[in-house]
C-alpha positions in Angstrom: -112.0 -6.6 21.6 -113.0 -8.9 19.1 -111.3 -9.0 15.6 -114.4 -7.8 14.0 -114.9 -5.1 16.4 -111.4 -4.0 15.8 -112.5 -3.7 12.1 -115.8 -2.3 12.6 -114.5 0.4 14.8 -111.7 1.3 12.2 -114.4 1.5 9.4 -116.8 3.8 11.3 -113.8 6.3 12.0 -112.7 5.8 8.1 -116.2 6.8 7.2 -116.6 9.5 9.6 -113.3 11.2 8.1 -115.2 11.5 5.0 -118.3 12.7 6.5 -116.3 15.5 8.3 -114.3 16.2 5.1 -111.2 15.8 7.2 -108.5 15.3 4.5 -105.4 14.6 6.8 -107.4 12.0 8.8 -108.9 10.5 5.6 -105.4 10.0 4.3 -104.2 8.2 7.6 -106.9 5.7 7.1 -105.9 4.8 3.2 -102.9 3.7 1.3 -101.6 6.0 -1.3 -102.2 3.6 -4.0 -106.1 3.5 -3.1 -108.2 2.2 -6.1 -112.0 2.8 -6.2 -115.1 2.1 -8.4 -117.6 4.6 -7.6 -120.4 4.2 -10.3 -122.1 7.5 -9.4 -118.8 9.4 -10.4 -117.6 7.6 -13.1 -117.4 3.9 -14.7 -114.0 3.8 -14.8 -111.4 3.0 -11.7 -110.1 5.8 -9.7 -106.5 5.7 -8.6 -105.0 7.4 -5.5 -106.0 9.8 -2.9 -105.9 13.3 -5.0 -109.7 12.6 -6.6 -111.0 12.5 -3.2 -109.1 15.2 -1.7 -110.3 17.5 -4.4 -114.0 16.2 -3.7 -113.6 16.7 0.1 -111.9 20.3 -0.4 -114.9 21.4 -2.5 -117.6 19.9 -0.3 -115.8 21.7 2.8 -116.1 24.8 1.1 -119.8 24.5 0.3 -120.5 23.1 3.7 -121.7 19.8 2.3 -120.8 16.1 2.4 -121.0 13.7 -0.5 -121.6 16.4 -3.0 -125.1 17.0 -1.5 -126.8 20.2 -2.8 -127.9 23.2 -1.1 -127.5 24.5 2.7 -125.7 22.5 5.1 -128.4 20.1 6.8 -127.9 17.5 9.5 -126.3 14.4 8.0 -125.7 11.0 9.6 -124.7 7.5 8.0 -125.8 3.8 8.9 -124.3 0.6 7.7 -127.3 -1.7 7.1 -126.1 -5.5 6.7 -122.5 -4.9 7.8 -120.6 -8.2 6.9 -116.9 -8.4 8.1 -114.6 -10.9 6.8 -111.2 -11.1 8.4 -108.2 -13.3 7.2 -105.1 -12.5 9.2 -104.2 -9.0 8.3 -106.9 -8.5 5.5 -110.6 -7.6 6.0 -113.5 -7.1 3.6 -116.5 -5.2 5.0 -119.5 -5.2 2.9 -122.7 -3.2 3.5 -125.2 -0.8 2.5 -124.5 2.7 3.3 -127.5 4.7 4.1 -127.0 8.3 4.4 -129.8 10.4 5.8 -130.1 14.1 5.5 -132.6 16.4 7.5 -133.9 18.7 4.9 -137.0 21.2 5.4 -139.1 19.0 3.5 -138.3 16.1 5.6 -135.5 13.5 5.8 -134.0 12.2 2.5 -132.1 8.9 2.4 -129.6 7.8 -0.1 -128.1 4.5 -0.3 -125.7 2.3 -2.2 -123.7 -1.1 -1.6 -119.9 -0.8 -0.7 -117.3 -3.3 -0.3 -113.9 -2.0 1.3 -110.8 -3.9 1.5 -108.7 -3.2 4.5 -105.5 -4.4 5.3 -103.0 -4.1 8.0 -99.5 -2.4 7.4 -97.3 -2.0 10.4 -99.8 -2.4 12.8 -102.3 0.1 11.1 -105.4 -0.7 9.2 -105.7 0.9 5.8 -108.4 0.8 3.2 -106.9 -0.2 0.0 -109.7 -0.7 -2.4 -113.2 0.3 -2.7 -116.2 -0.7 -4.9 -119.5 0.7 -4.8 -122.8 -0.3 -6.6 -126.2 1.0 -6.8 -128.8 -0.3 -4.4 -132.2 -1.3 -5.8 -134.8 1.5 -5.6 -138.2 0.0 -4.4 -141.1 1.0 -6.7 -142.5 3.4 -4.0 -139.5 5.5 -4.0 -139.6 8.4 -6.4 -136.7 10.5 -7.6 
């Protein structure tokens, strides 16, 4: 397995734990001192795992993912323009996360840009930092 494939596989697993609202599995893919910038949540840095544990618990109770509203609907994610930079036991994955939701009115796609810093600790990959920023909305896309 190539070095980048190892990171790619880890990243897909990490993101799937979020999609599944699987807190124990998610926590195994992150360090306890995880830091995040999530532009759509707050302009300040978010520290630690409790914030996401709360969000994932609430989403699971509602049967939703990523705070989506309404009845549960089939959801998938894709990583557009994925780039993995690997430096020994550190990797940076940057991409546009596209989340597609099948709604009765049609498929809705939401996207934003992400960078995740991943390090190897005791032979296990862990996410230590996430930075999200809005993706440019084309003029033909209406809210």
